[in-house]
PyMOL Python script that loads the backbone (N, CA, C, O; Angstrom):
from pymol import cmd

cmd.read_pdbstr("""\
ATOM      1  N   MET A   1      23.330   3.545 -18.463  1.00  0.00           N
ATOM      2  CA  MET A   1      23.602   4.645 -17.715  1.00  0.00           C
ATOM      3  C   MET A   1      23.125   5.958 -18.444  1.00  0.00           C
ATOM      4  O   MET A   1      23.240   5.994 -19.670  1.00  0.00           O
ATOM      5  N   LEU A   2      22.643   6.949 -17.830  1.00  0.00           N
ATOM      6  CA  LEU A   2      22.032   8.038 -18.528  1.00  0.00           C
ATOM      7  C   LEU A   2      23.137   9.037 -18.749  1.00  0.00           C
ATOM      8  O   LEU A   2      24.118   9.081 -18.008  1.00  0.00           O
ATOM      9  N   SER A   3      22.960   9.856 -19.802  1.00  0.00           N
ATOM     10  CA  SER A   3      23.989  10.871 -20.067  1.00  0.00           C
ATOM     11  C   SER A   3      23.732  12.036 -19.181  1.00  0.00           C
ATOM     12  O   SER A   3      22.752  12.039 -18.436  1.00  0.00           O
ATOM     13  N   ILE A   4      24.590  13.048 -19.232  1.00  0.00           N
ATOM     14  CA  ILE A   4      24.470  14.238 -18.362  1.00  0.00           C
ATOM     15  C   ILE A   4      23.159  14.934 -18.752  1.00  0.00           C
ATOM     16  O   ILE A   4      22.422  15.389 -17.877  1.00  0.00           O
ATOM     17  N   GLU A   5      22.868  15.019 -20.026  1.00  0.00           N
ATOM     18  CA  GLU A   5      21.674  15.671 -20.460  1.00  0.00           C
ATOM     19  C   GLU A   5      20.240  14.963 -20.102  1.00  0.00           C
ATOM     20  O   GLU A   5      19.189  15.558 -19.864  1.00  0.00           O
ATOM     21  N   GLY A   6      20.451  13.561 -20.121  1.00  0.00           N
ATOM     22  CA  GLY A   6      19.398  12.745 -19.649  1.00  0.00           C
ATOM     23  C   GLY A   6      19.049  12.872 -18.235  1.00  0.00           C
ATOM     24  O   GLY A   6      17.878  12.884 -17.854  1.00  0.00           O
ATOM     25  N   LYS A   7      20.138  12.976 -17.390  1.00  0.00           N
ATOM     26  CA  LYS A   7      20.010  13.170 -15.901  1.00  0.00           C
ATOM     27  C   LYS A   7      19.328  14.521 -15.570  1.00  0.00           C
ATOM     28  O   LYS A   7      18.451  14.649 -14.716  1.00  0.00           O
ATOM     29  N   ILE A   8      19.842  15.542 -16.362  1.00  0.00           N
ATOM     30  CA  ILE A   8      19.205  16.888 -16.059  1.00  0.00           C
ATOM     31  C   ILE A   8      17.762  16.849 -16.560  1.00  0.00           C
ATOM     32  O   ILE A   8      16.910  17.398 -15.862  1.00  0.00           O
ATOM     33  N   ALA A   9      17.442  16.317 -17.582  1.00  0.00           N
ATOM     34  CA  ALA A   9      15.950  16.250 -18.072  1.00  0.00           C
ATOM     35  C   ALA A   9      15.200  15.489 -17.076  1.00  0.00           C
ATOM     36  O   ALA A   9      14.102  15.933 -16.739  1.00  0.00           O
ATOM     37  N   LEU A  10      15.634  14.405 -16.554  1.00  0.00           N
ATOM     38  CA  LEU A  10      14.816  13.676 -15.517  1.00  0.00           C
ATOM     39  C   LEU A  10      14.655  14.386 -14.195  1.00  0.00           C
ATOM     40  O   LEU A  10      13.639  14.298 -13.505  1.00  0.00           O
ATOM     41  N   ARG A  11      15.735  15.102 -13.884  1.00  0.00           N
ATOM     42  CA  ARG A  11      15.503  15.871 -12.637  1.00  0.00           C
ATOM     43  C   ARG A  11      14.622  17.096 -12.847  1.00  0.00           C
ATOM     44  O   ARG A  11      13.917  17.529 -11.935  1.00  0.00           O
ATOM     45  N   ILE A  12      14.671  17.661 -14.078  1.00  0.00           N
ATOM     46  CA  ILE A  12      13.653  18.796 -14.154  1.00  0.00           C
ATOM     47  C   ILE A  12      12.221  18.236 -14.299  1.00  0.00           C
ATOM     48  O   ILE A  12      11.246  18.856 -13.875  1.00  0.00           O
ATOM     49  N   ALA A  13      12.130  17.024 -14.922  1.00  0.00           N
ATOM     50  CA  ALA A  13      10.711  16.413 -14.931  1.00  0.00           C
ATOM     51  C   ALA A  13      10.200  16.045 -13.560  1.00  0.00           C
ATOM     52  O   ALA A  13       9.045  16.287 -13.210  1.00  0.00           O
ATOM     53  N   VAL A  14      11.098  15.451 -12.795  1.00  0.00           N
ATOM     54  CA  VAL A  14      10.669  15.051 -11.337  1.00  0.00           C
ATOM     55  C   VAL A  14      10.298  16.392 -10.651  1.00  0.00           C
ATOM     56  O   VAL A  14       9.209  16.533 -10.095  1.00  0.00           O
ATOM     57  N   GLY A  15      11.230  17.370 -10.704  1.00  0.00           N
ATOM     58  CA  GLY A  15      10.963  18.603 -10.078  1.00  0.00           C
ATOM     59  C   GLY A  15       9.577  19.295 -10.474  1.00  0.00           C
ATOM     60  O   GLY A  15       8.884  19.876  -9.639  1.00  0.00           O
ATOM     61  N   ALA A  16       9.258  19.188 -11.740  1.00  0.00           N
ATOM     62  CA  ALA A  16       8.009  19.667 -12.265  1.00  0.00           C
ATOM     63  C   ALA A  16       6.852  18.953 -11.764  1.00  0.00           C
ATOM     64  O   ALA A  16       5.824  19.564 -11.473  1.00  0.00           O
ATOM     65  N   VAL A  17       6.959  17.678 -11.646  1.00  0.00           N
ATOM     66  CA  VAL A  17       5.839  16.813 -11.083  1.00  0.00           C
ATOM     67  C   VAL A  17       5.714  17.221  -9.713  1.00  0.00           C
ATOM     68  O   VAL A  17       4.613  17.608  -9.322  1.00  0.00           O
ATOM     69  N   ALA A  18       6.764  17.185  -8.874  1.00  0.00           N
ATOM     70  CA  ALA A  18       6.733  17.494  -7.462  1.00  0.00           C
ATOM     71  C   ALA A  18       6.121  18.976  -7.294  1.00  0.00           C
ATOM     72  O   ALA A  18       5.281  19.136  -6.408  1.00  0.00           O
ATOM     73  N   LEU A  19       6.469  19.982  -8.038  1.00  0.00           N
ATOM     74  CA  LEU A  19       5.928  21.189  -7.861  1.00  0.00           C
ATOM     75  C   LEU A  19       4.435  21.198  -8.111  1.00  0.00           C
ATOM     76  O   LEU A  19       3.690  21.848  -7.379  1.00  0.00           O
ATOM     77  N   TYR A  20       3.950  20.434  -9.212  1.00  0.00           N
ATOM     78  CA  TYR A  20       2.583  20.347  -9.391  1.00  0.00           C
ATOM     79  C   TYR A  20       1.826  19.582  -8.238  1.00  0.00           C
ATOM     80  O   TYR A  20       0.643  19.788  -7.963  1.00  0.00           O
ATOM     81  N   GLY A  21       2.618  18.700  -7.612  1.00  0.00           N
ATOM     82  CA  GLY A  21       2.128  17.958  -6.449  1.00  0.00           C
ATOM     83  C   GLY A  21       1.915  18.982  -5.298  1.00  0.00           C
ATOM     84  O   GLY A  21       0.874  18.980  -4.640  1.00  0.00           O
ATOM     85  N   ALA A  22       2.934  19.859  -5.073  1.00  0.00           N
ATOM     86  CA  ALA A  22       2.629  20.871  -4.029  1.00  0.00           C
ATOM     87  C   ALA A  22       1.504  21.831  -4.274  1.00  0.00           C
ATOM     88  O   ALA A  22       0.840  22.213  -3.311  1.00  0.00           O
ATOM     89  N   VAL A  23       1.243  22.245  -5.466  1.00  0.00           N
ATOM     90  CA  VAL A  23       0.198  22.954  -5.927  1.00  0.00           C
ATOM     91  C   VAL A  23      -1.139  22.141  -5.609  1.00  0.00           C
ATOM     92  O   VAL A  23      -2.069  22.705  -5.032  1.00  0.00           O
ATOM     93  N   CYS A  24      -1.211  20.860  -5.982  1.00  0.00           N
ATOM     94  CA  CYS A  24      -2.444  20.031  -5.709  1.00  0.00           C
ATOM     95  C   CYS A  24      -2.499  19.921  -4.133  1.00  0.00           C
ATOM     96  O   CYS A  24      -3.598  20.054  -3.595  1.00  0.00           O
ATOM     97  N   PHE A  25      -1.489  19.708  -3.438  1.00  0.00           N
ATOM     98  CA  PHE A  25      -1.506  19.524  -1.951  1.00  0.00           C
ATOM     99  C   PHE A  25      -2.190  20.869  -1.326  1.00  0.00           C
ATOM    100  O   PHE A  25      -3.064  20.770  -0.464  1.00  0.00           O
ATOM    101  N   VAL A  26      -1.765  22.066  -1.787  1.00  0.00           N
ATOM    102  CA  VAL A  26      -2.339  23.196  -1.155  1.00  0.00           C
ATOM    103  C   VAL A  26      -3.767  23.454  -1.645  1.00  0.00           C
ATOM    104  O   VAL A  26      -4.626  23.878  -0.872  1.00  0.00           O
ATOM    105  N   ARG A  27      -4.024  23.188  -2.982  1.00  0.00           N
ATOM    106  CA  ARG A  27      -5.240  23.381  -3.526  1.00  0.00           C
ATOM    107  C   ARG A  27      -6.419  22.586  -2.974  1.00  0.00           C
ATOM    108  O   ARG A  27      -7.551  23.038  -2.797  1.00  0.00           O
ATOM    109  N   GLN A  28      -5.974  21.247  -2.706  1.00  0.00           N
ATOM    110  CA  GLN A  28      -6.995  20.280  -2.180  1.00  0.00           C
ATOM    111  C   GLN A  28      -7.037  20.364  -0.568  1.00  0.00           C
ATOM    112  O   GLN A  28      -7.681  19.556   0.100  1.00  0.00           O
ATOM    113  N   ASN A  29      -6.329  21.361  -0.040  1.00  0.00           N
ATOM    114  CA  ASN A  29      -6.514  21.622   1.435  1.00  0.00           C
ATOM    115  C   ASN A  29      -6.232  20.408   2.271  1.00  0.00           C
ATOM    116  O   ASN A  29      -6.932  20.148   3.249  1.00  0.00           O
ATOM    117  N   ILE A  30      -5.228  19.670   1.907  1.00  0.00           N
ATOM    118  CA  ILE A  30      -4.986  18.428   2.595  1.00  0.00           C
ATOM    119  C   ILE A  30      -4.411  18.602   4.124  1.00  0.00           C
ATOM    120  O   ILE A  30      -4.496  17.708   4.966  1.00  0.00           O
ATOM    121  N   VAL A  31      -3.886  19.726   4.327  1.00  0.00           N
ATOM    122  CA  VAL A  31      -3.331  20.035   5.731  1.00  0.00           C
ATOM    123  C   VAL A  31      -4.540  20.167   6.621  1.00  0.00           C
ATOM    124  O   VAL A  31      -4.349  19.899   7.807  1.00  0.00           O
ATOM    125  N   ASP A  32      -5.660  20.505   6.283  1.00  0.00           N
ATOM    126  CA  ASP A  32      -6.774  20.579   7.163  1.00  0.00           C
ATOM    127  C   ASP A  32      -7.206  19.113   7.541  1.00  0.00           C
ATOM    128  O   ASP A  32      -7.566  18.834   8.684  1.00  0.00           O
ATOM    129  N   TYR A  33      -7.153  18.222   6.553  1.00  0.00           N
ATOM    130  CA  TYR A  33      -7.434  16.834   6.737  1.00  0.00           C
ATOM    131  C   TYR A  33      -6.448  16.107   7.723  1.00  0.00           C
ATOM    132  O   TYR A  33      -6.802  15.247   8.529  1.00  0.00           O
ATOM    133  N   LEU A  34      -5.178  16.562   7.556  1.00  0.00           N
ATOM    134  CA  LEU A  34      -4.097  15.942   8.321  1.00  0.00           C
ATOM    135  C   LEU A  34      -4.276  16.274   9.818  1.00  0.00           C
ATOM    136  O   LEU A  34      -4.042  15.472  10.722  1.00  0.00           O
ATOM    137  N   PHE A  35      -4.698  17.487   9.979  1.00  0.00           N
ATOM    138  CA  PHE A  35      -4.734  17.974  11.529  1.00  0.00           C
ATOM    139  C   PHE A  35      -6.250  18.042  11.974  1.00  0.00           C
ATOM    140  O   PHE A  35      -6.623  18.804  12.866  1.00  0.00           O
ATOM    141  N   LEU A  36      -7.058  17.230  11.320  1.00  0.00           N
ATOM    142  CA  LEU A  36      -8.458  17.026  11.766  1.00  0.00           C
ATOM    143  C   LEU A  36      -9.395  18.245  11.913  1.00  0.00           C
ATOM    144  O   LEU A  36     -10.371  18.245  12.663  1.00  0.00           O
ATOM    145  N   ARG A  37      -9.025  19.275  11.143  1.00  0.00           N
ATOM    146  CA  ARG A  37      -9.759  20.438  11.098  1.00  0.00           C
ATOM    147  C   ARG A  37     -11.142  20.267  10.268  1.00  0.00           C
ATOM    148  O   ARG A  37     -12.183  20.903  10.438  1.00  0.00           O
ATOM    149  N   ILE A  38     -10.887  19.269   9.353  1.00  0.00           N
ATOM    150  CA  ILE A  38     -12.094  18.837   8.543  1.00  0.00           C
ATOM    151  C   ILE A  38     -12.283  17.303   8.830  1.00  0.00           C
ATOM    152  O   ILE A  38     -11.361  16.526   8.581  1.00  0.00           O
ATOM    153  N   GLU A  39     -13.367  16.904   9.306  1.00  0.00           N
ATOM    154  CA  GLU A  39     -13.605  15.560   9.716  1.00  0.00           C
ATOM    155  C   GLU A  39     -13.889  14.584   8.555  1.00  0.00           C
ATOM    156  O   GLU A  39     -13.532  13.413   8.677  1.00  0.00           O
ATOM    157  N   PHE A  40     -14.491  14.986   7.476  1.00  0.00           N
ATOM    158  CA  PHE A  40     -14.792  14.099   6.501  1.00  0.00           C
ATOM    159  C   PHE A  40     -14.161  14.531   5.082  1.00  0.00           C
ATOM    160  O   PHE A  40     -14.066  15.723   4.787  1.00  0.00           O
ATOM    161  N   VAL A  41     -13.785  13.626   4.319  1.00  0.00           N
ATOM    162  CA  VAL A  41     -13.227  13.748   3.056  1.00  0.00           C
ATOM    163  C   VAL A  41     -14.360  13.809   2.063  1.00  0.00           C
ATOM    164  O   VAL A  41     -15.194  12.903   2.046  1.00  0.00           O
ATOM    165  N   PHE A  42     -14.432  14.832   1.236  1.00  0.00           N
ATOM    166  CA  PHE A  42     -15.469  14.881   0.244  1.00  0.00           C
ATOM    167  C   PHE A  42     -14.777  14.792  -1.198  1.00  0.00           C
ATOM    168  O   PHE A  42     -13.963  15.630  -1.588  1.00  0.00           O
ATOM    169  N   PHE A  43     -15.136  13.827  -1.850  1.00  0.00           N
ATOM    170  CA  PHE A  43     -14.506  13.732  -3.218  1.00  0.00           C
ATOM    171  C   PHE A  43     -15.368  14.487  -4.213  1.00  0.00           C
ATOM    172  O   PHE A  43     -16.589  14.569  -4.078  1.00  0.00           O
ATOM    173  N   ASP A  44     -14.667  15.060  -5.263  1.00  0.00           N
ATOM    174  CA  ASP A  44     -15.242  15.651  -6.308  1.00  0.00           C
ATOM    175  C   ASP A  44     -15.632  14.708  -7.527  1.00  0.00           C
ATOM    176  O   ASP A  44     -14.791  14.393  -8.369  1.00  0.00           O
ATOM    177  N   TYR A  45     -16.900  14.292  -7.575  1.00  0.00           N
ATOM    178  CA  TYR A  45     -17.279  13.274  -8.616  1.00  0.00           C
ATOM    179  C   TYR A  45     -17.384  13.743  -9.944  1.00  0.00           C
ATOM    180  O   TYR A  45     -17.635  12.962 -10.862  1.00  0.00           O
ATOM    181  N   GLU A  46     -17.191  15.112 -10.147  1.00  0.00           N
ATOM    182  CA  GLU A  46     -17.190  15.735 -11.449  1.00  0.00           C
ATOM    183  C   GLU A  46     -15.863  15.550 -12.224  1.00  0.00           C
ATOM    184  O   GLU A  46     -15.804  15.574 -13.453  1.00  0.00           O
ATOM    185  N   LYS A  47     -14.872  15.375 -11.457  1.00  0.00           N
ATOM    186  CA  LYS A  47     -13.502  15.312 -11.885  1.00  0.00           C
ATOM    187  C   LYS A  47     -13.334  13.890 -12.582  1.00  0.00           C
ATOM    188  O   LYS A  47     -13.955  12.948 -12.089  1.00  0.00           O
ATOM    189  N   PRO A  48     -12.610  13.698 -13.588  1.00  0.00           N
ATOM    190  CA  PRO A  48     -12.328  12.298 -14.121  1.00  0.00           C
ATOM    191  C   PRO A  48     -11.351  11.557 -13.196  1.00  0.00           C
ATOM    192  O   PRO A  48     -10.423  12.145 -12.641  1.00  0.00           O
ATOM    193  N   SER A  49     -11.573  10.345 -13.063  1.00  0.00           N
ATOM    194  CA  SER A  49     -10.742   9.519 -12.131  1.00  0.00           C
ATOM    195  C   SER A  49      -9.347   9.603 -12.480  1.00  0.00           C
ATOM    196  O   SER A  49      -8.528   9.668 -11.564  1.00  0.00           O
ATOM    197  N   ALA A  50      -8.913   9.611 -13.840  1.00  0.00           N
ATOM    198  CA  ALA A  50      -7.540   9.615 -14.082  1.00  0.00           C
ATOM    199  C   ALA A  50      -6.902  10.906 -13.654  1.00  0.00           C
ATOM    200  O   ALA A  50      -5.728  10.899 -13.283  1.00  0.00           O
ATOM    201  N   LEU A  51      -7.645  12.078 -13.686  1.00  0.00           N
ATOM    202  CA  LEU A  51      -7.049  13.285 -13.069  1.00  0.00           C
ATOM    203  C   LEU A  51      -6.790  13.227 -11.654  1.00  0.00           C
ATOM    204  O   LEU A  51      -5.765  13.709 -11.172  1.00  0.00           O
ATOM    205  N   VAL A  52      -7.761  12.604 -10.908  1.00  0.00           N
ATOM    206  CA  VAL A  52      -7.617  12.432  -9.463  1.00  0.00           C
ATOM    207  C   VAL A  52      -6.506  11.645  -9.197  1.00  0.00           C
ATOM    208  O   VAL A  52      -5.683  12.016  -8.360  1.00  0.00           O
ATOM    209  N   PHE A  53      -6.369  10.506  -9.860  1.00  0.00           N
ATOM    210  CA  PHE A  53      -5.169   9.670  -9.636  1.00  0.00           C
ATOM    211  C   PHE A  53      -3.826  10.385  -9.929  1.00  0.00           C
ATOM    212  O   PHE A  53      -2.840  10.253  -9.204  1.00  0.00           O
ATOM    213  N   GLY A  54      -3.858  11.129 -11.013  1.00  0.00           N
ATOM    214  CA  GLY A  54      -2.654  11.887 -11.377  1.00  0.00           C
ATOM    215  C   GLY A  54      -2.238  12.901 -10.361  1.00  0.00           C
ATOM    216  O   GLY A  54      -1.056  13.138 -10.114  1.00  0.00           O
ATOM    217  N   GLU A  55      -3.197  13.461  -9.809  1.00  0.00           N
ATOM    218  CA  GLU A  55      -2.961  14.594  -8.711  1.00  0.00           C
ATOM    219  C   GLU A  55      -2.403  13.979  -7.453  1.00  0.00           C
ATOM    220  O   GLU A  55      -1.535  14.530  -6.776  1.00  0.00           O
ATOM    221  N   LEU A  56      -2.955  12.784  -7.165  1.00  0.00           N
ATOM    222  CA  LEU A  56      -2.527  11.996  -6.017  1.00  0.00           C
ATOM    223  C   LEU A  56      -1.045  11.529  -6.169  1.00  0.00           C
ATOM    224  O   LEU A  56      -0.174  11.595  -5.303  1.00  0.00           O
ATOM    225  N   LEU A  57      -0.929  11.048  -7.429  1.00  0.00           N
ATOM    226  CA  LEU A  57       0.573  10.593  -7.822  1.00  0.00           C
ATOM    227  C   LEU A  57       1.532  11.725  -7.720  1.00  0.00           C
ATOM    228  O   LEU A  57       2.651  11.575  -7.229  1.00  0.00           O
ATOM    229  N   ALA A  58       1.091  12.868  -8.186  1.00  0.00           N
ATOM    230  CA  ALA A  58       2.003  14.068  -7.969  1.00  0.00           C
ATOM    231  C   ALA A  58       2.300  14.466  -6.591  1.00  0.00           C
ATOM    232  O   ALA A  58       3.407  14.872  -6.239  1.00  0.00           O
ATOM    233  N   ILE A  59       1.232  14.333  -5.777  1.00  0.00           N
ATOM    234  CA  ILE A  59       1.400  14.727  -4.393  1.00  0.00           C
ATOM    235  C   ILE A  59       2.347  13.652  -3.724  1.00  0.00           C
ATOM    236  O   ILE A  59       3.210  13.978  -2.909  1.00  0.00           O
ATOM    237  N   MET A  60       2.137  12.397  -4.108  1.00  0.00           N
ATOM    238  CA  MET A  60       3.102  11.317  -3.579  1.00  0.00           C
ATOM    239  C   MET A  60       4.554  11.552  -4.170  1.00  0.00           C
ATOM    240  O   MET A  60       5.534  11.329  -3.460  1.00  0.00           O
ATOM    241  N   THR A  61       4.680  11.978  -5.402  1.00  0.00           N
ATOM    242  CA  THR A  61       6.084  12.221  -5.919  1.00  0.00           C
ATOM    243  C   THR A  61       6.759  13.372  -5.030  1.00  0.00           C
ATOM    244  O   THR A  61       7.938  13.298  -4.685  1.00  0.00           O
ATOM    245  N   LEU A  62       5.956  14.400  -4.698  1.00  0.00           N
ATOM    246  CA  LEU A  62       6.394  15.571  -3.936  1.00  0.00           C
ATOM    247  C   LEU A  62       7.116  14.968  -2.550  1.00  0.00           C
ATOM    248  O   LEU A  62       8.267  15.253  -2.217  1.00  0.00           O
ATOM    249  N   TRP A  63       6.271  14.131  -1.849  1.00  0.00           N
ATOM    250  CA  TRP A  63       6.758  13.691  -0.564  1.00  0.00           C
ATOM    251  C   TRP A  63       7.908  12.647  -0.615  1.00  0.00           C
ATOM    252  O   TRP A  63       8.722  12.546   0.302  1.00  0.00           O
ATOM    253  N   VAL A  64       7.935  11.826  -1.803  1.00  0.00           N
ATOM    254  CA  VAL A  64       9.009  10.939  -2.021  1.00  0.00           C
ATOM    255  C   VAL A  64      10.283  11.733  -2.263  1.00  0.00           C
ATOM    256  O   VAL A  64      11.352  11.369  -1.773  1.00  0.00           O
ATOM    257  N   LEU A  65      10.164  12.834  -3.031  1.00  0.00           N
ATOM    258  CA  LEU A  65      11.325  13.731  -3.270  1.00  0.00           C
ATOM    259  C   LEU A  65      11.856  14.326  -2.067  1.00  0.00           C
ATOM    260  O   LEU A  65      13.058  14.358  -1.799  1.00  0.00           O
ATOM    261  N   VAL A  66      10.898  14.814  -1.321  1.00  0.00           N
ATOM    262  CA  VAL A  66      11.322  15.433   0.068  1.00  0.00           C
ATOM    263  C   VAL A  66      11.998  14.415   0.889  1.00  0.00           C
ATOM    264  O   VAL A  66      13.038  14.699   1.483  1.00  0.00           O
ATOM    265  N   GLY A  67      11.487  13.289   0.955  1.00  0.00           N
ATOM    266  CA  GLY A  67      12.192  12.316   1.797  1.00  0.00           C
ATOM    267  C   GLY A  67      13.525  11.839   1.307  1.00  0.00           C
ATOM    268  O   GLY A  67      14.445  11.602   2.089  1.00  0.00           O
ATOM    269  N   HIS A  68      13.632  11.690  -0.083  1.00  0.00           N
ATOM    270  CA  HIS A  68      14.882  11.361  -0.742  1.00  0.00           C
ATOM    271  C   HIS A  68      16.004  12.547  -0.508  1.00  0.00           C
ATOM    272  O   HIS A  68      17.189  12.309  -0.276  1.00  0.00           O
ATOM    273  N   LEU A  69      15.476  13.756  -0.600  1.00  0.00           N
ATOM    274  CA  LEU A  69      16.451  14.771  -0.333  1.00  0.00           C
ATOM    275  C   LEU A  69      16.862  14.917   1.156  1.00  0.00           C
ATOM    276  O   LEU A  69      17.985  15.336   1.435  1.00  0.00           O
ATOM    277  N   LEU A  70      15.955  14.573   2.128  1.00  0.00           N
ATOM    278  CA  LEU A  70      16.377  14.714   3.546  1.00  0.00           C
ATOM    279  C   LEU A  70      17.240  13.425   3.789  1.00  0.00           C
ATOM    280  O   LEU A  70      18.200  13.525   4.554  1.00  0.00           O
ATOM    281  N   TRP A  71      16.997  12.363   3.262  1.00  0.00           N
ATOM    282  CA  TRP A  71      17.836  11.248   3.342  1.00  0.00           C
ATOM    283  C   TRP A  71      19.304  11.452   2.855  1.00  0.00           C
ATOM    284  O   TRP A  71      20.268  11.025   3.490  1.00  0.00           O
ATOM    285  N   ARG A  72      19.399  12.122   1.709  1.00  0.00           N
ATOM    286  CA  ARG A  72      20.730  12.436   1.213  1.00  0.00           C
ATOM    287  C   ARG A  72      21.406  13.503   2.037  1.00  0.00           C
ATOM    288  O   ARG A  72      22.612  13.427   2.271  1.00  0.00           O
ATOM    289  N   GLY A  73      20.707  14.434   2.456  1.00  0.00           N
ATOM    290  CA  GLY A  73      21.268  15.481   3.541  1.00  0.00           C
ATOM    291  C   GLY A  73      21.706  14.726   4.805  1.00  0.00           C
ATOM    292  O   GLY A  73      22.769  15.050   5.335  1.00  0.00           O
ATOM    293  N   ALA A  74      20.987  13.780   5.303  1.00  0.00           N
ATOM    294  CA  ALA A  74      21.334  13.182   6.498  1.00  0.00           C
ATOM    295  C   ALA A  74      22.434  12.354   6.365  1.00  0.00           C
ATOM    296  O   ALA A  74      23.157  12.163   7.342  1.00  0.00           O
ATOM    297  N   LYS A  75      22.690  11.780   5.187  1.00  0.00           N
ATOM    298  CA  LYS A  75      23.880  10.951   4.959  1.00  0.00           C
ATOM    299  C   LYS A  75      25.216  11.650   5.022  1.00  0.00           C
ATOM    300  O   LYS A  75      26.265  11.079   5.320  1.00  0.00           O
ATOM    301  N   LYS A  76      25.097  12.978   4.706  1.00  0.00           N
ATOM    302  CA  LYS A  76      26.371  13.798   4.773  1.00  0.00           C
ATOM    303  C   LYS A  76      26.894  13.981   6.285  1.00  0.00           C
ATOM    304  O   LYS A  76      28.078  14.168   6.564  1.00  0.00           O
ATOM    305  N   PHE A  77      25.924  13.907   7.151  1.00  0.00           N
ATOM    306  CA  PHE A  77      26.325  14.163   8.635  1.00  0.00           C
ATOM    307  C   PHE A  77      26.803  12.842   9.370  1.00  0.00           C
ATOM    308  O   PHE A  77      27.133  12.838  10.556  1.00  0.00           O
ATOM    309  N   ARG A  78      26.809  11.734   8.564  1.00  0.00           N
ATOM    310  CA  ARG A  78      27.330  10.511   9.328  1.00  0.00           C
ATOM    311  C   ARG A  78      28.846  10.567   9.442  1.00  0.00           C
ATOM    312  O   ARG A  78      29.454   9.669  10.025  1.00  0.00           O
TER     313      ARG A  78
END
""", "prot")
cmd.dss("prot")
cmd.show_as("cartoon", "prot")
cmd.util.cbc("prot")
cmd.orient("prot")
């Protein structure tokens, strides 16, 4: 079991990764791909693959956190 300080540090770390994911989501203009305003996905081959995977992992962390918080909020209304 984590201590109070450990829980706070973990929440801050997850929040920071999710915030970076939000920045990457906006910077990569993913909304245009989702609503088919841009038909083709263009990859940046100049970026290292580890950075691309890290950014995608941060974006995924953002949406997992949003889903988790929505789930916790919905449980209060049961």
